[in-house]
C-alpha positions in Angstrom: -11.9 -136.5 45.9 -10.2 -139.6 44.6 -8.4 -142.2 46.6 -5.0 -140.3 46.6 -6.4 -137.2 48.3 -5.7 -135.1 45.2 -8.3 -132.7 43.9 -9.9 -133.7 40.7 -8.6 -132.0 37.6 -11.3 -129.8 35.9 -12.5 -131.1 32.6 -12.3 -129.1 29.4 -16.0 -128.5 29.8 -15.4 -127.0 33.2 -12.6 -124.8 31.9 -14.8 -123.7 28.9 -17.7 -122.8 31.2 -15.4 -120.8 33.5 -13.9 -118.9 30.5 -17.4 -118.2 29.2 -18.4 -116.9 32.6 -15.4 -114.6 32.7 -16.1 -113.5 29.2 -19.7 -112.6 30.2 -18.5 -110.7 33.2 -16.0 -108.8 31.0 -18.7 -107.9 28.5 -21.0 -106.8 31.3 -18.3 -104.6 32.8 -17.4 -103.2 29.4 -21.1 -102.2 28.8 -21.3 -100.7 32.3 -18.1 -98.8 31.8 -19.2 -97.5 28.4 -22.5 -96.3 30.0 -20.6 -94.6 32.8 -18.3 -92.8 30.3 -21.3 -91.6 28.3 -22.9 -90.3 31.5 -19.7 -88.5 32.5 -19.2 -87.1 29.0 -22.8 -85.7 29.1 -22.2 -84.2 32.6 -18.9 -82.6 31.4 -20.8 -81.2 28.4 -23.3 -79.6 30.8 -20.5 -78.2 32.9 -18.7 -76.8 29.9 -22.0 -75.0 28.9 -22.4 -73.7 32.4 -18.8 -72.4 32.5 -19.4 -70.7 29.2 -22.6 -69.0 30.5 -20.8 -67.8 33.6 -17.9 -66.6 31.6 -20.2 -64.6 29.3 -22.0 -63.1 32.3 -18.7 -62.1 33.9 -17.7 -60.5 30.6 -21.0 -58.6 30.5 -20.6 -57.5 34.1 -17.1 -56.2 33.4 -18.4 -54.3 30.4 -21.3 -52.9 32.6 -18.8 -51.9 35.3 -16.6 -50.1 32.7 -19.6 -48.2 31.4 -20.6 -47.2 34.9 -17.1 -46.0 35.6 -17.2 -43.8 32.4 -20.6 -42.4 33.4 -19.4 -41.8 36.9 -16.3 -40.0 35.8 -18.3 -37.9 33.4 -20.9 -37.0 36.1 -18.1 -36.2 38.6 -16.4 -33.9 36.1 -19.6 -32.0 35.4 -20.6 -32.0 39.1 -17.3 -30.3 39.8 -17.9 -27.7 37.1 -21.4 -27.1 38.6 -20.1 -26.8 42.1 -17.4 -24.3 41.0 -20.1 -22.3 39.1 -22.3 -22.3 42.2 -19.4 -21.2 44.4 -18.5 -18.4 42.0 -22.1 -17.3 41.8 -22.5 -17.3 45.6 -19.2 -15.3 45.9 -20.3 -12.8 43.2 -23.7 -13.2 41.6 -22.8 -10.8 38.8 -19.4 -12.4 37.9 -20.8 -14.7 35.2 -22.6 -11.9 33.4 -26.1 -12.9 34.4 -28.9 -10.8 35.7 -28.4 -8.9 38.9 -29.6 -10.6 42.0 
């Protein structure tokens, strides 16, 4: 302090040193932020790939379910025919033109 109780004015060298320190901090933060964005972008790429894999598996499961439904409907239709034939045979073994029981 000087004799008038006023704080001393910073010199141009002090101001330049402070500006350089702030500049270094900004550069450091910019580098850190860029690194974080690269990390986030990489993670988003992994998530996109995982979502695509899950979507493909869901599509395959839907196709498999549809195929099972077709197979089940076919089997049920023929099972009904078989059941009807068995009932007819039990009611009258000679009704279908086969050998006599």
